[in-house]
TIRO-2110 file (N, C-alpha, C; in Angstrom, 1 decimal):
// TIRO-2110
5.9, 44.0, 48.9, N, 1, A
4.6, 44.4, 48.8, CA, 1, A
4.4, 45.8, 48.3, C, 1, A
4.8, 46.8, 49.2, N, 2, A
4.6, 48.2, 48.9, CA, 2, A
5.4, 48.6, 47.7, C, 2, A
6.6, 48.1, 47.5, N, 3, A
7.5, 48.5, 46.4, CA, 3, A
6.9, 47.9, 45.1, C, 3, A
6.4, 46.7, 45.1, N, 4, A
5.7, 46.1, 44.0, CA, 4, A
4.5, 46.9, 43.6, C, 4, A
3.7, 47.3, 44.6, N, 5, A
2.5, 48.1, 44.3, CA, 5, A
2.9, 49.4, 43.7, C, 5, A
4.0, 50.0, 44.3, N, 6, A
4.5, 51.3, 43.7, CA, 6, A
4.9, 51.2, 42.3, C, 6, A
5.5, 50.1, 41.9, N, 7, A
5.9, 49.9, 40.5, CA, 7, A
4.6, 49.7, 39.7, C, 7, A
3.7, 48.9, 40.1, N, 8, A
2.5, 48.6, 39.4, CA, 8, A
1.6, 49.9, 39.2, C, 8, A
1.7, 50.7, 40.2, N, 9, A
0.9, 52.0, 40.1, CA, 9, A
1.6, 53.2, 39.6, C, 9, A
2.9, 52.9, 39.1, N, 10, A
3.7, 54.0, 38.5, CA, 10, A
3.9, 55.2, 39.5, C, 10, A
4.1, 54.8, 40.8, N, 11, A
4.2, 55.9, 41.8, CA, 11, A
5.5, 56.7, 41.6, C, 11, A
6.5, 56.2, 40.9, N, 12, A
7.7, 56.9, 40.6, CA, 12, A
7.4, 58.2, 39.9, C, 12, A
6.3, 58.4, 39.2, N, 13, A
5.9, 59.6, 38.5, CA, 13, A
5.6, 60.7, 39.5, C, 13, A
5.0, 60.3, 40.6, N, 14, A
4.6, 61.3, 41.6, CA, 14, A
4.4, 60.6, 42.9, C, 14, A
5.4, 60.8, 43.8, N, 15, A
5.5, 60.0, 45.0, CA, 15, A
4.4, 60.5, 46.0, C, 15, A
4.1, 61.7, 46.0, N, 16, A
3.2, 62.3, 47.1, CA, 16, A
1.7, 61.7, 46.9, C, 16, A
1.3, 61.1, 47.9, N, 17, A
-0.1, 60.5, 48.0, CA, 17, A
-0.5, 59.7, 46.7, C, 17, A
0.4, 58.8, 46.3, N, 18, A
0.1, 58.1, 45.0, CA, 18, A
0.0, 56.6, 45.2, C, 18, A
0.4, 56.1, 46.4, N, 19, A
0.4, 54.6, 46.6, CA, 19, A
-1.0, 54.3, 47.3, C, 19, A
-1.9, 53.6, 46.5, N, 20, A
-3.2, 53.4, 47.0, CA, 20, A
-3.4, 51.9, 47.4, C, 20, A
-4.0, 51.7, 48.5, N, 21, A
-4.4, 50.4, 49.0, CA, 21, A
-5.7, 50.6, 49.7, C, 21, A
-6.6, 49.5, 49.7, N, 22, A
-7.8, 49.6, 50.4, CA, 22, A
-7.7, 49.9, 51.9, C, 22, A
-6.6, 49.4, 52.5, N, 23, A
-6.4, 49.6, 53.9, CA, 23, A
-6.2, 51.1, 54.3, C, 23, A
-5.8, 51.9, 53.3, N, 24, A
-5.5, 53.3, 53.6, CA, 24, A
-6.8, 54.2, 53.6, C, 24, A
-7.9, 53.6, 53.1, N, 25, A
-9.1, 54.4, 53.0, CA, 25, A
-9.6, 54.7, 54.4, C, 25, A
-9.8, 56.0, 54.6, N, 26, A
-10.2, 56.5, 55.9, CA, 26, A
-9.0, 56.8, 56.8, C, 26, A
-7.8, 56.5, 56.4, N, 27, A
-6.6, 56.8, 57.3, CA, 27, A
-6.4, 58.3, 57.2, C, 27, A
-6.1, 58.9, 58.3, N, 28, A
-6.0, 60.4, 58.4, CA, 28, A
-4.8, 60.9, 57.6, C, 28, A
-3.8, 60.1, 57.4, N, 29, A
-2.6, 60.5, 56.6, CA, 29, A
-2.8, 60.3, 55.1, C, 29, A
-3.8, 59.6, 54.7, N, 30, A
-4.1, 59.3, 53.3, CA, 30, A
-5.0, 60.3, 52.7, C, 30, A
-4.9, 60.4, 51.4, N, 31, A
-5.8, 61.2, 50.6, CA, 31, A
-6.4, 60.3, 49.6, C, 31, A
-7.7, 60.1, 49.7, N, 32, A
-8.5, 59.2, 48.8, CA, 32, A
-7.9, 57.8, 48.8, C, 32, A
-7.4, 57.3, 50.0, N, 33, A
-6.9, 56.0, 50.1, CA, 33, A
-5.5, 55.8, 49.6, C, 33, A
-4.8, 56.9, 49.4, N, 34, A
-3.4, 56.8, 48.9, CA, 34, A
-2.5, 57.5, 49.9, C, 34, A
-1.3, 56.9, 50.1, N, 35, A
-0.3, 57.5, 51.0, CA, 35, A
1.0, 57.8, 50.1, C, 35, A
1.9, 58.5, 50.7, N, 36, A
3.2, 58.8, 50.0, CA, 36, A
3.9, 57.5, 49.6, C, 36, A
4.3, 57.5, 48.4, N, 37, A
5.1, 56.3, 47.9, CA, 37, A
6.6, 56.5, 48.1, C, 37, A
7.4, 55.6, 47.7, N, 38, A
8.8, 55.7, 47.9, CA, 38, A
9.4, 56.8, 47.1, C, 38, A
10.4, 57.5, 47.6, N, 39, A
11.2, 58.5, 46.9, CA, 39, A
12.6, 58.2, 47.3, C, 39, A
13.6, 59.0, 46.9, N, 40, A
14.9, 58.8, 47.2, CA, 40, A
15.2, 58.9, 48.7, C, 40, A
14.5, 59.7, 49.4, N, 41, A
14.7, 59.8, 50.8, CA, 41, A
14.4, 58.5, 51.5, C, 41, A
13.2, 58.0, 51.3, N, 42, A
12.8, 56.7, 52.0, CA, 42, A
13.6, 55.6, 51.5, C, 42, A
13.9, 55.5, 50.2, N, 43, A
14.7, 54.4, 49.7, CA, 43, A
16.2, 54.5, 50.2, C, 43, A
16.7, 55.7, 50.3, N, 44, A
18.1, 55.8, 50.8, CA, 44, A
18.2, 55.3, 52.2, C, 44, A
17.2, 55.6, 53.1, N, 45, A
17.2, 55.1, 54.4, CA, 45, A
17.1, 53.6, 54.5, C, 45, A
16.2, 53.0, 53.7, N, 46, A
16.0, 51.6, 53.7, CA, 46, A
17.3, 50.9, 53.2, C, 46, A
17.8, 51.3, 52.1, N, 47, A
19.0, 50.7, 51.5, CA, 47, A
20.2, 50.9, 52.4, C, 47, A
20.4, 52.1, 53.0, N, 48, A
21.5, 52.3, 53.9, CA, 48, A
21.5, 51.3, 55.1, C, 48, A
20.3, 51.2, 55.6, N, 49, A
20.1, 50.3, 56.8, CA, 49, A
20.5, 48.8, 56.3, C, 49, A
20.0, 48.4, 55.2, N, 50, A
20.3, 47.1, 54.7, CA, 50, A
21.8, 46.9, 54.5, C, 50, A
22.5, 47.9, 54.0, N, 51, A
23.9, 47.9, 53.8, CA, 51, A
24.7, 47.8, 55.1, C, 51, A
24.2, 48.6, 56.1, N, 52, A
24.9, 48.6, 57.4, CA, 52, A
24.8, 47.2, 58.1, C, 52, A
23.6, 46.6, 57.9, N, 53, A
23.4, 45.3, 58.5, CA, 53, A
23.8, 44.1, 57.6, C, 53, A
24.3, 44.4, 56.4, N, 54, A
24.6, 43.4, 55.4, CA, 54, A
23.4, 42.5, 55.1, C, 54, A
22.3, 43.1, 55.1, N, 55, A
21.0, 42.3, 54.8, CA, 55, A
20.7, 42.4, 53.3, C, 55, A
20.9, 41.4, 52.6, N, 56, A
20.7, 41.4, 51.1, CA, 56, A
19.5, 40.4, 50.8, C, 56, A
18.5, 41.0, 50.3, N, 57, A
17.4, 40.2, 49.7, CA, 57, A
17.4, 40.6, 48.2, C, 57, A
17.8, 39.7, 47.4, N, 58, A
18.0, 40.0, 46.0, CA, 58, A
16.7, 40.5, 45.3, C, 58, A
15.6, 40.0, 45.6, N, 59, A
14.3, 40.5, 45.0, CA, 59, A
14.1, 41.9, 45.4, C, 59, A
14.3, 42.3, 46.7, N, 60, A
14.1, 43.6, 47.1, CA, 60, A
15.1, 44.6, 46.4, C, 60, A
16.3, 44.2, 46.3, N, 61, A
17.3, 45.0, 45.7, CA, 61, A
17.0, 45.2, 44.2, C, 61, A
16.5, 44.2, 43.5, N, 62, A
16.1, 44.3, 42.1, CA, 62, A
14.9, 45.2, 42.0, C, 62, A
13.9, 45.1, 42.9, N, 63, A
12.8, 46.0, 42.8, CA, 63, A
13.2, 47.5, 43.1, C, 63, A
14.1, 47.7, 44.0, N, 64, A
14.6, 49.0, 44.3, CA, 64, A
15.2, 49.6, 43.0, C, 64, A
16.1, 48.8, 42.4, N, 65, A
16.8, 49.3, 41.2, CA, 65, A
15.8, 49.6, 40.1, C, 65, A
14.9, 48.7, 39.9, N, 66, A
13.9, 48.9, 38.8, CA, 66, A
13.1, 50.2, 39.1, C, 66, A
12.7, 50.4, 40.3, N, 67, A
11.9, 51.6, 40.7, CA, 67, A
12.7, 52.9, 40.5, C, 67, A
14.0, 52.8, 41.0, N, 68, A
14.9, 54.0, 40.8, CA, 68, A
15.1, 54.3, 39.4, C, 68, A
15.4, 53.3, 38.6, N, 69, A
15.7, 53.5, 37.2, CA, 69, A
14.5, 54.2, 36.4, C, 69, A
13.3, 53.6, 36.7, N, 70, A
12.1, 54.2, 36.1, CA, 70, A
11.9, 55.7, 36.5, C, 70, A
12.2, 55.9, 37.8, N, 71, A
12.0, 57.3, 38.3, CA, 71, A
13.0, 58.3, 37.7, C, 71, A
14.3, 57.8, 37.6, N, 72, A
15.4, 58.7, 37.2, CA, 72, A
15.4, 58.9, 35.7, C, 72, A
14.8, 58.0, 34.9, N, 73, A
14.8, 58.1, 33.5, CA, 73, A
13.4, 58.5, 32.9, C, 73, A
12.5, 58.9, 33.7, N, 74, A
11.2, 59.3, 33.2, CA, 74, A
11.3, 60.5, 32.3, C, 74, A
10.4, 60.6, 31.3, N, 75, A
10.5, 61.7, 30.3, CA, 75, A
10.4, 63.1, 31.0, C, 75, A
9.7, 63.3, 32.0, N, 76, A
9.6, 64.6, 32.6, CA, 76, A
10.8, 64.8, 33.6, C, 76, A
11.7, 65.7, 33.2, N, 77, A
12.8, 66.0, 34.0, CA, 77, A
12.3, 66.6, 35.4, C, 77, A
11.3, 67.4, 35.4, N, 78, A
10.8, 68.0, 36.6, CA, 78, A
10.3, 66.9, 37.5, C, 78, A
9.6, 65.9, 37.1, N, 79, A
9.1, 64.8, 37.9, CA, 79, A
10.3, 64.0, 38.5, C, 79, A
11.3, 63.7, 37.7, N, 80, A
12.5, 63.0, 38.1, CA, 80, A
13.2, 63.8, 39.2, C, 80, A
13.3, 65.1, 39.1, N, 81, A
13.9, 66.0, 40.1, CA, 81, A
13.1, 66.0, 41.4, C, 81, A
11.8, 66.0, 41.3, N, 82, A
10.9, 65.9, 42.5, CA, 82, A
11.1, 64.6, 43.2, C, 82, A
11.3, 63.6, 42.4, N, 83, A
11.5, 62.2, 43.0, CA, 83, A
12.8, 62.2, 43.8, C, 83, A
13.8, 62.9, 43.3, N, 84, A
15.1, 62.9, 44.0, CA, 84, A
15.0, 63.7, 45.3, C, 84, A
14.3, 64.8, 45.3, N, 85, A
14.1, 65.7, 46.4, CA, 85, A
15.4, 66.3, 46.9, C, 85, A
16.3, 65.5, 47.4, N, 86, A
17.6, 66.0, 47.9, CA, 86, A
18.7, 65.2, 47.2, C, 86, A
19.7, 65.9, 46.6, N, 87, A
20.7, 65.2, 45.8, CA, 87, A
21.6, 64.2, 46.7, C, 87, A
21.8, 64.6, 48.0, N, 88, A
22.6, 63.7, 48.8, CA, 88, A
22.0, 62.3, 49.0, C, 88, A
20.7, 62.2, 48.8, N, 89, A
20.1, 60.8, 48.9, CA, 89, A
20.6, 59.9, 47.8, C, 89, A
20.9, 60.4, 46.6, N, 90, A
21.4, 59.6, 45.5, CA, 90, A
22.8, 59.0, 45.9, C, 90, A
23.6, 59.8, 46.6, N, 91, A
24.9, 59.4, 47.1, CA, 91, A
24.7, 58.2, 48.0, C, 91, A
23.8, 58.3, 49.0, N, 92, A
23.6, 57.2, 49.9, CA, 92, A
23.0, 55.9, 49.2, C, 92, A
22.1, 56.1, 48.2, N, 93, A
21.6, 55.0, 47.5, CA, 93, A
22.6, 54.3, 46.7, C, 93, A
23.4, 55.0, 46.0, N, 94, A
24.4, 54.4, 45.1, CA, 94, A
25.5, 53.6, 46.0, C, 94, A
25.9, 54.3, 47.1, N, 95, A
26.8, 53.6, 48.0, CA, 95, A
26.3, 52.4, 48.6, C, 95, A
25.0, 52.4, 49.1, N, 96, A
24.4, 51.3, 49.7, CA, 96, A
24.3, 50.1, 48.7, C, 96, A
23.8, 50.4, 47.5, N, 97, A
23.7, 49.3, 46.5, CA, 97, A
25.0, 48.7, 46.1, C, 97, A
26.0, 49.6, 46.0, N, 98, A
27.4, 49.1, 45.6, CA, 98, A
27.9, 48.2, 46.8, C, 98, A
27.7, 48.6, 48.0, N, 99, A
28.1, 47.8, 49.2, CA, 99, A
27.4, 46.5, 49.3, C, 99, A
26.1, 46.5, 48.9, N, 100, A
25.2, 45.3, 49.1, CA, 100, A
25.5, 44.2, 48.1, C, 100, A
25.9, 44.5, 46.9, N, 101, A
25.9, 43.5, 45.9, CA, 101, A
27.0, 43.8, 44.9, C, 101, A
27.7, 42.7, 44.5, N, 102, A
28.8, 42.9, 43.5, CA, 102, A
28.2, 42.7, 42.1, C, 102, A
26.9, 42.7, 41.9, N, 103, A
26.2, 42.5, 40.6, CA, 103, A
26.6, 43.8, 39.8, C, 103, A
26.2, 43.7, 38.5, N, 104, A
26.4, 44.8, 37.6, CA, 104, A
25.3, 45.8, 37.8, C, 104, A
25.7, 47.0, 38.2, N, 105, A
24.8, 48.1, 38.5, CA, 105, A
24.9, 49.2, 37.4, C, 105, A
25.4, 48.9, 36.3, N, 106, A
25.7, 49.9, 35.2, CA, 106, A
24.4, 50.7, 34.9, C, 106, A
23.3, 50.0, 34.8, N, 107, A
22.0, 50.6, 34.4, CA, 107, A
21.6, 51.7, 35.4, C, 107, A
21.8, 51.4, 36.7, N, 108, A
21.4, 52.3, 37.7, CA, 108, A
22.3, 53.5, 37.7, C, 108, A
23.6, 53.3, 37.6, N, 109, A
24.6, 54.4, 37.6, CA, 109, A
24.4, 55.3, 36.4, C, 109, A
24.0, 54.7, 35.3, N, 110, A
23.8, 55.4, 34.1, CA, 110, A
22.5, 56.3, 34.2, C, 110, A
21.5, 55.7, 34.9, N, 111, A
20.3, 56.5, 35.1, CA, 111, A
20.5, 57.7, 36.1, C, 111, A
21.4, 57.5, 37.0, N, 112, A
21.7, 58.5, 38.0, CA, 112, A
22.6, 59.6, 37.5, C, 112, A
23.4, 59.3, 36.4, N, 113, A
24.5, 60.2, 36.0, CA, 113, A
24.0, 61.6, 35.7, C, 113, A
22.9, 61.8, 34.9, N, 114, A
22.5, 63.2, 34.6, CA, 114, A
22.1, 64.0, 35.8, C, 114, A
21.6, 63.3, 36.8, N, 115, A
21.1, 63.9, 38.0, CA, 115, A
22.3, 64.3, 38.9, C, 115, A
23.3, 63.4, 38.9, N, 116, A
24.6, 63.7, 39.7, CA, 116, A
25.3, 64.9, 39.1, C, 116, A
25.4, 64.9, 37.8, N, 117, A
26.1, 66.0, 37.1, CA, 117, A
25.4, 67.3, 37.3, C, 117, A
24.1, 67.3, 37.1, N, 118, A
23.2, 68.5, 37.2, CA, 118, A
23.3, 69.1, 38.6, C, 118, A
23.4, 68.2, 39.6, N, 119, A
23.3, 68.7, 41.0, CA, 119, A
24.7, 68.7, 41.7, C, 119, A
25.8, 68.6, 41.0, N, 120, A
27.1, 68.4, 41.5, CA, 120, A
27.5, 69.5, 42.5, C, 120, A
27.1, 70.7, 42.3, N, 121, A
27.5, 71.8, 43.2, CA, 121, A
26.7, 71.8, 44.5, C, 121, A
25.7, 71.0, 44.6, N, 122, A
24.9, 70.9, 45.8, CA, 122, A
25.5, 69.8, 46.8, C, 122, A
26.4, 69.0, 46.3, N, 123, A
27.0, 67.9, 47.1, CA, 123, A
28.0, 68.4, 48.1, C, 123, A
27.9, 68.0, 49.3, N, 124, A
28.9, 68.3, 50.3, CA, 124, A
30.0, 67.3, 50.3, C, 124, A
31.0, 67.5, 51.1, N, 125, A
32.2, 66.6, 51.1, CA, 125, A
31.7, 65.2, 51.5, C, 125, A
30.7, 65.2, 52.4, N, 126, A
30.2, 63.9, 52.9, CA, 126, A
29.2, 63.2, 51.9, C, 126, A
28.8, 63.9, 50.9, N, 127, A
28.1, 63.3, 49.8, CA, 127, A
29.1, 62.8, 48.7, C, 127, A
30.1, 63.6, 48.5, N, 128, A
31.1, 63.3, 47.4, CA, 128, A
31.9, 62.0, 47.7, C, 128, A
32.3, 61.8, 49.0, N, 129, A
33.0, 60.6, 49.3, CA, 129, A
32.3, 59.3, 49.0, C, 129, A
31.0, 59.1, 49.4, N, 130, A
30.3, 57.9, 49.0, CA, 130, A
30.1, 57.8, 47.5, C, 130, A
29.9, 58.9, 46.8, N, 131, A
29.8, 58.8, 45.4, CA, 131, A
31.1, 58.3, 44.7, C, 131, A
32.2, 58.8, 45.2, N, 132, A
33.5, 58.3, 44.6, CA, 132, A
33.7, 56.9, 44.9, C, 132, A
33.5, 56.5, 46.2, N, 133, A
33.7, 55.1, 46.6, CA, 133, A
32.7, 54.2, 45.9, C, 133, A
31.4, 54.6, 45.8, N, 134, A
30.4, 53.8, 45.1, CA, 134, A
30.8, 53.5, 43.6, C, 134, A
31.3, 54.6, 42.9, N, 135, A
31.7, 54.4, 41.5, CA, 135, A
32.9, 53.5, 41.4, C, 135, A
33.8, 53.6, 42.4, N, 136, A
35.0, 52.7, 42.4, CA, 136, A
34.6, 51.3, 42.6, C, 136, A
33.7, 51.0, 43.6, N, 137, A
33.2, 49.7, 43.9, CA, 137, A
32.5, 49.1, 42.7, C, 137, A
31.6, 49.9, 42.1, N, 138, A
30.8, 49.4, 41.0, CA, 138, A
31.5, 49.3, 39.7, C, 138, A
32.7, 50.0, 39.6, N, 139, A
33.4, 50.0, 38.4, CA, 139, A
32.7, 50.9, 37.4, C, 139, A
32.0, 51.9, 37.9, N, 140, A
31.3, 52.9, 37.0, CA, 140, A
32.3, 54.0, 36.6, C, 140, A
32.5, 54.1, 35.3, N, 141, A
33.5, 55.0, 34.8, CA, 141, A
33.0, 56.0, 33.7, C, 141, A
31.8, 56.5, 34.0, N, 142, A
31.2, 57.5, 33.1, CA, 142, A
32.1, 58.8, 33.1, C, 142, A
32.8, 59.1, 32.0, N, 143, A
33.7, 60.2, 32.1, CA, 143, A
33.1, 61.6, 32.5, C, 143, A
31.9, 61.8, 32.1, N, 144, A
31.1, 63.0, 32.5, CA, 144, A
31.0, 63.1, 34.0, C, 144, A
30.5, 62.0, 34.6, N, 145, A
30.3, 62.0, 36.1, CA, 145, A
31.7, 62.1, 36.8, C, 145, A
32.7, 61.3, 36.3, N, 146, A
34.0, 61.3, 37.0, CA, 146, A
34.6, 62.7, 37.0, C, 146, A
34.5, 63.4, 35.8, N, 147, A
35.0, 64.8, 35.7, CA, 147, A
34.3, 65.7, 36.7, C, 147, A
33.0, 65.5, 36.8, N, 148, A
32.2, 66.4, 37.7, CA, 148, A
32.6, 66.1, 39.1, C, 148, A
32.7, 64.8, 39.5, N, 149, A
33.1, 64.5, 40.9, CA, 149, A
34.5, 65.0, 41.2, C, 149, A
35.4, 64.9, 40.2, N, 150, A
36.8, 65.4, 40.4, CA, 150, A
36.8, 66.9, 40.6, C, 150, A
36.1, 67.6, 39.8, N, 151, A
36.0, 69.1, 39.9, CA, 151, A
35.4, 69.5, 41.2, C, 151, A
34.3, 68.8, 41.6, N, 152, A
33.6, 69.2, 42.9, CA, 152, A
34.5, 68.9, 44.1, C, 152, A
35.2, 67.8, 44.0, N, 153, A
36.1, 67.4, 45.1, CA, 153, A
37.3, 68.5, 45.2, C, 153, A
37.8, 68.9, 44.1, N, 154, A
38.9, 69.9, 44.1, CA, 154, A
38.4, 71.2, 44.7, C, 154, A
37.1, 71.6, 44.3, N, 155, A
36.6, 72.8, 44.9, CA, 155, A
36.4, 72.7, 46.4, C, 155, A
35.9, 71.6, 46.9, N, 156, A
35.7, 71.4, 48.3, CA, 156, A
37.1, 71.3, 49.0, C, 156, A
38.1, 70.7, 48.4, N, 157, A
39.4, 70.7, 48.9, CA, 157, A
40.0, 72.1, 49.1, C, 157, A
39.8, 72.9, 48.1, N, 158, A
40.4, 74.3, 48.2, CA, 158, A
39.6, 75.2, 49.2, C, 158, A
38.3, 74.7, 49.5, N, 159, A
37.5, 75.4, 50.5, CA, 159, A
37.9, 74.9, 51.9, C, 159, A
38.8, 73.9, 52.0, N, 160, A
39.2, 73.4, 53.3, CA, 160, A
38.3, 72.4, 53.9, C, 160, A
37.4, 71.8, 53.1, N, 161, A
36.4, 70.9, 53.6, CA, 161, A
37.0, 69.5, 54.1, C, 161, A
38.1, 69.2, 53.6, N, 162, A
38.7, 67.9, 54.0, CA, 162, A
39.1, 67.9, 55.4, C, 162, A
39.3, 69.1, 56.0, N, 163, A
39.6, 69.2, 57.4, CA, 163, A
38.5, 68.6, 58.3, C, 163, A
37.3, 68.5, 57.8, N, 164, A
36.2, 68.0, 58.6, CA, 164, A
36.1, 66.5, 58.6, C, 164, A
36.9, 65.8, 57.9, N, 165, A
36.8, 64.4, 57.7, CA, 165, A
37.5, 63.6, 58.8, C, 165, A
37.0, 62.5, 59.2, N, 166, A
37.7, 61.6, 60.1, CA, 166, A
38.7, 60.7, 59.3, C, 166, A
39.5, 59.9, 60.1, N, 167, A
40.5, 59.1, 59.4, CA, 167, A
39.9, 58.1, 58.5, C, 167, A
38.7, 57.5, 58.9, N, 168, A
38.1, 56.5, 58.1, CA, 168, A
37.6, 57.1, 56.7, C, 168, A
37.0, 58.3, 56.8, N, 169, A
36.5, 58.9, 55.6, CA, 169, A
37.7, 59.3, 54.7, C, 169, A
38.8, 59.7, 55.3, N, 170, A
40.0, 60.0, 54.5, CA, 170, A
40.5, 58.7, 53.8, C, 170, A
40.5, 57.6, 54.5, N, 171, A
41.0, 56.4, 53.9, CA, 171, A
40.1, 55.9, 52.8, C, 171, A
38.8, 56.1, 53.0, N, 172, A
37.8, 55.7, 51.9, CA, 172, A
38.0, 56.6, 50.7, C, 172, A
38.2, 57.9, 50.9, N, 173, A
38.4, 58.8, 49.8, CA, 173, A
39.7, 58.5, 49.1, C, 173, A
40.7, 58.2, 49.8, N, 174, A
42.0, 57.9, 49.2, CA, 174, A
41.9, 56.7, 48.3, C, 174, A
41.2, 55.6, 48.9, N, 175, A
41.0, 54.4, 48.1, CA, 175, A
40.2, 54.7, 46.8, C, 175, A
39.1, 55.4, 47.0, N, 176, A
38.3, 55.7, 45.8, CA, 176, A
39.0, 56.5, 44.7, C, 176, A
39.8, 57.4, 45.1, N, 177, A
40.6, 58.2, 44.2, CA, 177, A
41.6, 57.4, 43.5, C, 177, A
42.3, 56.5, 44.2, N, 178, A
43.2, 55.6, 43.6, CA, 178, A
42.6, 54.7, 42.6, C, 178, A
41.4, 54.1, 42.9, N, 179, A
40.7, 53.2, 42.0, CA, 179, A
40.2, 53.9, 40.7, C, 179, A
39.8, 55.2, 40.8, N, 180, A
39.3, 55.9, 39.7, CA, 180, A
40.3, 56.8, 39.0, C, 180, A
41.4, 56.9, 39.6, N, 181, A
42.4, 57.8, 38.9, CA, 181, A
42.0, 59.3, 39.0, C, 181, A
41.4, 59.7, 40.1, N, 182, A
41.0, 61.1, 40.3, CA, 182, A
41.9, 61.8, 41.3, C, 182, A
41.7, 63.1, 41.3, N, 183, A
42.4, 63.9, 42.4, CA, 183, A
43.7, 64.5, 41.9, C, 183, A
43.9, 65.7, 42.2, N, 184, A
45.2, 66.4, 41.9, CA, 184, A
46.3, 65.8, 42.7, C, 184, A
47.5, 66.0, 42.3, N, 185, A
48.7, 65.6, 43.1, CA, 185, A
48.7, 66.3, 44.5, C, 185, A
48.3, 67.5, 44.5, N, 186, A
48.3, 68.3, 45.8, CA, 186, A
47.3, 67.7, 46.7, C, 186, A
46.1, 67.4, 46.2, N, 187, A
45.0, 66.8, 47.1, CA, 187, A
45.5, 65.4, 47.6, C, 187, A
46.0, 64.6, 46.7, N, 188, A
46.4, 63.3, 47.0, CA, 188, A
47.5, 63.3, 48.0, C, 188, A
48.4, 64.2, 47.9, N, 189, A
49.5, 64.4, 48.8, CA, 189, A
49.0, 64.7, 50.2, C, 189, A
48.1, 65.7, 50.3, N, 190, A
47.5, 66.1, 51.6, CA, 190, A
46.7, 64.9, 52.2, C, 190, A
46.0, 64.2, 51.4, N, 191, A
45.2, 63.1, 51.8, CA, 191, A
46.1, 61.9, 52.3, C, 191, A
47.1, 61.7, 51.6, N, 192, A
48.1, 60.6, 52.0, CA, 192, A
48.7, 60.9, 53.4, C, 192, A
49.1, 62.2, 53.6, N, 193, A
49.6, 62.6, 54.9, CA, 193, A
48.6, 62.5, 56.0, C, 193, A
47.3, 62.9, 55.7, N, 194, A
46.3, 63.0, 56.7, CA, 194, A
45.7, 61.6, 57.0, C, 194, A
45.7, 60.7, 56.0, N, 195, A
45.1, 59.4, 56.2, CA, 195, A
46.1, 58.4, 56.8, C, 195, A
47.3, 58.8, 56.9, N, 196, A
48.3, 57.8, 57.5, CA, 196, A
48.3, 57.8, 59.0, C, 196, A
END
């Protein structure tokens, strides 16, 4: 319902107070009968919960992808960046969608690529791991994105950030690196030793 309304009302252009329904008229949180629409924060929470519970509703997933692709590829770079709000939410979205469905998600990963590369230095180690694993699961091999992920991971590795990972995160990272052919020999050696 709300996601379909958001698509119909082009809420991906401006999420703040853009989703209008008669029921919201007079609501204290609404402005002129409109409430905040979906953005990457709300969608990442929804999709992550669905992935954790392995709840897959194909129509919902298709609507989410359509909404995200429209938001990420809109002509106004500024509006697309406002839609994203926090780069880490894209990491959670891509990982959740990759975990939920083995369908082809090339269109979504392509739409997210410029945003991932542009924001790469803002990603923490806990954002990078799901991005690497999501790309491995989905078979997304954009060389621009992979080079950026590899460079950011190396920087985080040399800052000592891998020391904060638990064994499951290390195993996930090791698997993702193997699938994508990323990581320096030094990093993979340390990861192999730590993940064992």
